[in-house]
LUMTOR-748889 format. One record per residue: residue in three letters; z, y, x negated of N, C-alpha, C in turn. Coordinates in steps of 0.02 Angstrom, whole numbers, plus 50000, padded with zeros to 5 digits. Each point is the difference from the previous one (the first is absolute). Example, Ala and Ser with C-alpha at 12.3 -4.5 7.8 and 13.67 -1.06 7.14 Angstrom:
BEGIN
ALA503904971649340500005005950045500005006049955 SER499645005350018500035005949958500375005550039 
This chain:
BEGIN
UNK557975544544153500715000549972499955001949945 UNK500395003349981500124999749924500374995949984 UNK499864998049928500444995349957500695001449998 UNK500195004349993500765001949988500274998650082 UNK499735001550050500344999150043499904993150032 UNK499604995949980499724994250009500784994949980 UNK499885002849933500684996049949500685001350040 UNK499965006950034500765000150015500204995150057 UNK499505000350045500004997450063499974991049983 UNK499824997949943500074993049973500644998949968 UNK500395003949977500835000849979500334999550053 UNK499835003350079500474999550038499854992250019 UNK499544997350008499994992750022500554994049985 UNK500134996150032500594995049977499574996349933 UNK500284996149967499734995849934499524997450034 UNK500134994650057499594995150023499275003250010 UNK499965005450060499415002049998499565004349938 UNK500395001649946499755003849946499694993949961 UNK500374993349999499674994949984499444999150013 UNK499755000150066499304998350048499685002649987 UNK500135008249985499505005549983499804997449912 UNK500224997549962499994997949943499544995949997 UNK499984994850031499724991950006499375002850025 UNK499945001650058499295002550045499455004849937 UNK500415004949965499735004049954499734997049963 UNK500354995649951499774995449953499424995450020 UNK500064996450066499514997050025499215003750006 UNK500195007950019499415002650023499735002649928 UNK500445001249945499554999749942499704995049961 UNK500254994150019499664993149972499394998450035 UNK500075001350077499394999650011499255005649987 UNK500285005150001499645003949973499565000249931 UNK500434996949950500034996549944499324994849997 UNK500104995450050499664994650017499255003550016 UNK500085003150040499405003550040499535004149932 UNK500365003649961499715001549951499644996549926 UNK500304994050006499774995549954499514996650014 UNK499844998350076499544995750034499445005849992 UNK500125006750021499405005849975499694998749960 UNK500425001549941499724998749936499614995249984 UNK500284993650027499484993949967499535000750039 UNK499855000550057499575002050034499455004249980 UNK500145005849972499565005449971499804995849916 UNK500314997949985500005000049924499264996649982 UNK499824996750034499524996049998499255005950017 UNK500025003750053499565004949996499785004649953 UNK500625001749956499985004249955499844996749930 UNK500024992949997499674997349932499334997150012 UNK499635000650065499464998050002499605006350029 UNK500045006250010499615005450043500275005149957 UNK499175000749948500015005449954500125005850032 UNK499855001350082500095007950016500705002050010 UNK500394994450001500695004549999500355000549949 UNK499574995649914500495003249958499465002449963 UNK499495005250040499635002849952500215005649945 UNK500605004050040500175005149944500614997449947 UNK500154992950022500724997049948499555002149923 UNK499504997849996499825003849922500475006749969 UNK500045003850049500285007249970500734998950004 UNK500344995950026500824998150002500235001549920 UNK499515000649940500585001049946499825007749980 UNK499485003850031499705006249983500715004150027 UNK499835006949940500535005950027499755001750049 UNK500465005450039499685003750075500385005449997 UNK499505003750020500295008149970500005002450070 UNK500315004550034499835002250044499775007650004 UNK499425000050016499745008850003500385004350045 UNK500085005249990500295005550056499525007849988 
């Protein structure tokens, strides 16, 4: 469903139902953020201790030129 259509449908709902949508949306965003933070914490140790995962990080400050 396109965003404009979805928003139009939400605007037509009673305030109580719109507030429920807002609350559930905020809850889902927070849950996703929590999941992301946990995933980052889990992988941080891997990146700090595994030289194969960071082998190319020495090139991070190098200029990149695309060839055509």
